[in-house]
C-alpha positions in Angstrom: 40.5 -12.5 124.1 42.6 -13.1 127.1 39.6 -12.7 129.4 37.6 -15.3 127.5 40.6 -17.6 127.6 40.8 -17.3 131.4 37.1 -18.2 131.7 37.6 -21.3 129.5 40.7 -22.3 131.5 38.7 -22.0 134.8 35.9 -24.1 133.3 38.3 -26.7 132.1 39.7 -26.8 135.7 36.2 -27.6 137.0 35.5 -24.1 138.4 32.4 -22.1 137.7 33.2 -18.9 135.8 31.3 -16.1 134.2 32.6 -13.8 131.4 30.9 -10.4 131.2 31.5 -7.4 129.0 31.7 -4.6 131.6 29.3 -2.4 129.7 26.7 -5.1 129.7 27.3 -5.8 133.4 27.0 -2.1 134.2 23.7 -1.9 132.3 22.4 -5.0 134.1 23.5 -3.6 137.5 21.6 -0.4 136.8 18.4 -2.3 136.5 19.1 -4.7 139.5 21.6 -2.9 141.8 20.9 -5.3 144.7 21.7 -8.4 142.7 25.3 -8.3 141.5 25.6 -12.0 140.8 22.3 -12.0 138.9 23.5 -9.1 136.8 26.8 -11.0 136.1 24.8 -14.1 135.0 22.6 -11.9 132.7 25.7 -10.1 131.3 27.4 -13.5 130.7 24.3 -14.8 128.9 24.4 -11.7 126.6 28.1 -12.3 126.0 27.6 -15.8 124.8 24.4 -14.9 122.9 22.0 -16.8 125.1 18.7 -15.6 126.6 18.2 -16.9 130.1 14.9 -16.9 131.9 14.8 -15.2 135.2 13.7 -18.4 137.0 16.7 -20.3 135.5 19.0 -17.5 136.6 17.6 -17.5 140.1 17.9 -21.3 140.3 21.6 -21.1 139.4 22.2 -18.4 142.1 20.5 -20.5 144.7 22.4 -23.6 143.7 25.7 -21.7 144.1 24.6 -20.3 147.4 23.4 -23.7 148.6 26.7 -25.4 147.9 29.0 -22.5 148.9 30.1 -22.0 145.3 31.6 -18.7 144.3 32.1 -18.5 140.5 35.0 -16.5 139.1 33.5 -13.3 137.6 35.5 -11.9 134.7 34.5 -8.3 133.9 36.1 -7.4 130.6 36.6 -3.9 129.3 36.9 -1.3 132.0 38.3 1.1 129.4 35.2 0.7 127.3 32.8 2.2 129.9 31.5 5.4 128.3 29.9 7.2 131.2 30.6 8.0 134.9 27.2 6.4 135.7 28.2 3.0 134.0 31.5 3.2 135.8 29.8 3.8 139.2 27.3 0.9 138.7 30.1 -1.5 137.7 32.4 -0.4 140.5 29.6 -0.9 143.2 28.5 -4.2 141.8 32.1 -5.5 141.5 32.7 -4.5 145.1 29.5 -6.3 146.0 30.6 -9.5 144.3 34.0 -9.4 146.0 32.3 -8.8 149.4 30.1 -11.9 148.7 33.4 -13.9 148.2 33.4 -14.1 144.5 36.8 -13.8 142.9 36.5 -10.8 140.5 38.9 -10.2 137.6 38.6 -6.8 135.8 40.4 -6.2 132.5 41.4 -3.0 130.8 43.6 -1.9 128.0 46.7 -0.3 129.4 46.1 3.0 127.6 44.8 5.5 130.1 44.8 2.9 133.0 45.7 4.5 136.3 44.8 1.9 138.9 41.3 3.3 139.3 40.2 0.7 141.8 42.9 1.0 144.5 41.0 -1.4 146.7 41.9 -4.3 144.3 44.1 -6.9 145.8 46.4 -7.0 142.7 47.0 -5.2 139.4 48.7 -7.1 136.6 49.8 -6.0 133.1 50.4 -8.2 130.1 53.9 -7.6 128.8 54.3 -6.8 125.2 55.4 -9.6 122.9 59.2 -9.9 122.5 60.9 -10.3 119.2 60.9 -14.1 119.3 57.2 -14.3 120.1 56.4 -11.8 117.4 58.3 -13.8 114.9 56.6 -17.0 115.9 53.2 -15.4 115.7 53.9 -14.0 112.2 55.4 -17.3 111.0 52.3 -19.1 112.2 50.0 -16.6 110.5 51.8 -16.8 107.1 52.1 -20.5 107.3 48.4 -20.9 108.0 47.5 -18.4 105.2 50.1 -19.8 102.7 50.6 -16.3 101.5 54.3 -15.8 100.6 53.7 -12.3 99.2 52.3 -11.2 102.5 55.2 -12.8 104.4 57.6 -10.9 102.1 55.8 -7.6 102.7 55.9 -8.2 106.5 59.6 -9.0 106.5 60.4 -5.9 104.4 58.4 -3.7 106.7 59.8 -5.1 110.0 63.4 -4.9 108.7 63.0 -1.1 108.4 62.1 -0.9 112.1 59.7 1.6 113.6 56.9 -0.9 114.2 58.1 -2.4 117.5 55.4 -0.7 119.6 52.7 -1.9 117.3 54.0 -5.4 116.9 54.3 -5.9 120.6 50.5 -6.1 120.9 49.0 -9.4 119.6 45.9 -7.7 118.3 47.7 -5.1 116.3 50.3 -7.6 115.2 47.4 -9.6 113.7 46.2 -6.5 112.0 49.6 -5.9 110.5 49.8 -9.5 109.2 46.3 -9.0 107.7 47.2 -5.7 106.0 50.2 -7.5 104.5 47.9 -9.8 102.7 46.4 -6.8 100.7 49.1 -4.2 100.5 52.5 -2.9 101.5 52.7 -2.2 105.3 53.1 1.5 106.0 56.0 2.1 108.4 55.4 5.7 109.4 
């Protein structure tokens, strides 16, 4: 995902960064409301499929505090929080991280997004893919899969129009390319 890519880019630049699924972060915050960075570390460990001992986590926190380090904390999936309680825990903890000086990035799908955290410094939106980017994506997909039948199905469906909103999102564009490998693409 974009959020995971941002974490990897920060790490490649020599910055500490944590990627957390927001629902995991909210759950961790509920059990340790006074320890936002610890909750972020635990949620990051879950996201990467690692179990971290409490002593190792505490040692990492102390190391950052000792050298003035403030890792970038990426909280992914605001739109996936299911309850008001999860939302409240995540919001309070994210505010706590920011107050401690940690840069915090929160992601959400655009559907239903209404700038829920007005105290945020900035709000960004990822623009839909343009026609050229969509064509490059599809070409790379069909070149990699070497599936000429799927390429033909994709071209026929996109010539008819009506799919622009779907094709502007890289995730759904990938789904359309995948469907083309198995059947004609519905255009309605």
